[in-house]
C-alpha positions, 0 to 999 in steps of 0.5 A: 647715524650721523648724516653730516653737519651740513645736513643735520645742523642749525640754520647757520650750518646750512642756510644759503647754499648751493644744492650741488654741494649738498647733492654731491656730499650725499651722493658720496655717502650713499655710494659708500653705503652701497646704495644703487643709483644714488644720483637718481634717488637723490634727484627724486629726494630733492624734488619730492621732499624739498621741491628743488628740481633737477635743473636747479641742482645742475645749474648750481643756483644758490638756495635757502634750506630752512632748519625744518627742511634740513631736519626733514632731509636728515631724517630721510637720509637716515631712513634711506641709508637703513634700507627703507624704500624711497616711496615710504620715505617720501610718503607718496607714489604716482600711479598712472593718473592718481597720487597715492599715499603709501606707508608700511601698511601697503605694498608699493605699487609697481609699473607691472601693475600699472600695465595690468590696469591699462589692460583692464581699462583698454578691454573693459571701460566701454563695456563694463560698469561693475568691477572688483579689486581683490586685495586692494592694498593702497587702492591703486587698481580700484582708484584708477579704474574708478577715476577712468570709468567714472560711471562705474562702481568698483568694489575693493577688498582687503584682508588687512584693515590697516591697508583698507584704512589707507585705501579709503584715505587715498580715495578721499585724497583723490576725490574718488567716490565710486569705490566701495571698500570691504574687509575680508578674504578672497571673494567672500566680501563681495558675495552679495554683489557677485551677480552684477560684478562683471570684471575681477582684478587682483594683484595677490601675494604670489612669491614663494615663501622660501624666496622671501629671504632673497628679496631686496632689503627694501622689500623684505624688511619694510613691505607687508609680508601678507601682500608678498607671501604666496605660500610654498609654491606661490599658488595659495591665493590662486587655488582658493580664488578659483574655487570661489570664482563663479562662472561668467566673469572676466578676470585679470590676475598678476602672477609670477613667471614661475607660477604660469604653468601651475596656473595653466594646469589648475585652470585646465583641471578645475575651471573648464568654463574659463579660457586662460591667456598668459601675457608678458610684461614690459620686461618679457616675463609672464606676468598677467593671467587673463581668464575669459568665459569659454562662452565668450571666447567661442563666439 
């Protein structure tokens, strides 16, 4: 795909130029390709890929873009035009107080999950020392908790060995040493530690299988299916999780709005030792399922 001579070219083609000219040319290209919010996307791209801040673009200061940077930008533009998510193109994502390397091995962390982690930290950081993050992906949940509660031990599991490799790398990048990474499904990897684990958190796959094809191309084509597909009713993870869940734990789960009633019924029928509270996210959707031992609720 030709991204234009001013982008893919020699040093002479681009050299010293005003960023607003390049910005406007790419904005036009993105609009013609049907990309939503191209200005916002390009501001992120220039800032995070070329280290050109927004004010320098708007003030139209002359800058120098090297041949290497030009090629890097051309490759990024091609990937974005093909539908790849910006975070994969840039290669990292800020998540609360850490920076995460992200690629197609893991789901891109969302703001809703940041909200989930903030709930956990607010409720538990002064009371609990042992946490478990089931389906850790990039390590987002586990690493933020571990950094915010430095005296804690966080066990982080995933069924994907590739995802665990990236999560371990993210722990190293952020200098976080109090996370223990384990491979396996559901609660099986932490069976030996379950007695001491006080809080369990998970952002599992919860999208109905027949809705996957309706997702935005950035999601369905690039993000890992194993982290998205929750089965025919979106409940596969929750059914097995509740079977394996021992009594006495505080549990925080991310859910889809359409699974709220099914989860309430499941807990009512099979886990009378737990009280379930469903909370809404910043957009008003039912997003968080918080399970508290009945013994603690009745105190």
